[in-house]
C-alpha positions in Angstrom: -18.9 16.6 2.1 -16.7 14.9 -0.3 -13.5 13.2 0.6 -12.5 13.1 -3.0 -8.7 15.4 -3.6 -8.6 17.9 -6.5 -7.1 17.4 -9.5 -3.2 17.9 -8.8 -3.0 17.7 -5.5 -0.4 15.2 -5.1 1.4 16.2 -8.4 4.8 16.8 -6.8 4.9 14.0 -4.0 3.6 10.2 -4.0 2.5 8.8 -0.5 2.9 5.6 0.6 1.7 4.0 3.6 4.0 2.8 6.4 3.5 -1.2 6.8 2.7 -0.8 10.5 1.3 2.6 10.5 -2.3 3.5 10.3 -4.4 5.3 7.9 -2.7 9.0 9.1 1.2 7.5 8.4 1.4 8.1 5.0 4.7 9.5 4.1 5.2 11.8 1.0 8.2 10.5 -1.4 9.4 12.5 -4.1 9.2 11.1 -7.6 12.9 10.4 -7.5 12.9 8.4 -4.4 10.2 6.6 -5.8 12.2 5.8 -8.9 15.3 4.5 -7.6 14.5 1.2 -6.0 16.9 -0.7 -3.5 19.5 -2.2 -4.9 18.6 -5.7 -6.3 15.2 -5.0 -5.8 12.6 -5.1 -8.6 10.6 -2.1 -9.4 7.0 -2.7 -9.0 4.2 -1.2 -10.0 2.2 1.2 -7.3 -1.1 0.0 -6.2 -3.4 1.6 -3.8 -7.0 0.8 -2.8 -9.3 2.0 0.0 -10.3 -0.6 2.6 -12.7 -1.0 5.3 -10.7 0.6 8.3 -11.5 -2.7 10.7 -10.8 -5.1 7.7 -7.3 -3.5 7.2 -6.7 -3.8 11.2 -7.7 -7.3 10.9 -5.2 -7.8 8.2 -2.7 -6.3 10.2 -3.1 -8.2 13.1 -2.8 -11.8 10.8 0.3 -10.4 8.9 2.4 -9.6 12.1 0.9 -12.8 13.5 2.2 -14.5 10.5 5.4 -12.7 10.2 4.9 -11.7 6.5 4.2 -8.3 5.2 0.9 -6.2 3.9 2.6 -6.6 0.0 3.2 -10.2 0.4 -0.2 -10.5 1.9 -2.0 -8.5 -0.9 -0.3 -10.6 -3.9 -1.0 -13.8 -2.2 -4.9 -12.4 -1.8 -4.7 -11.4 -5.6 -3.5 -14.6 -6.7 -6.3 -16.5 -4.4 -9.0 -14.7 -5.9 -7.7 -15.3 -9.8 -7.1 -18.9 -9.5 -10.9 -18.9 -7.8 -12.7 -18.4 -11.2 
């Protein structure tokens, strides 16, 4: 059975993973909420990827250990990958 979603399933709401949550912790958010950044925050484009659950668990543990965020760790990983070319 395929896990792909039919077209238009998320047309009315976007889902965002909770930083310390697990795979089932997606919080629906309306387009209006997503378009309103917090005061002084930069509006960044959204990114989504499927990652091996065990790898994600290890990264979450390391992120918590280092006292950073998953977003910062992802940005660092992308910068390192780009500089390795």
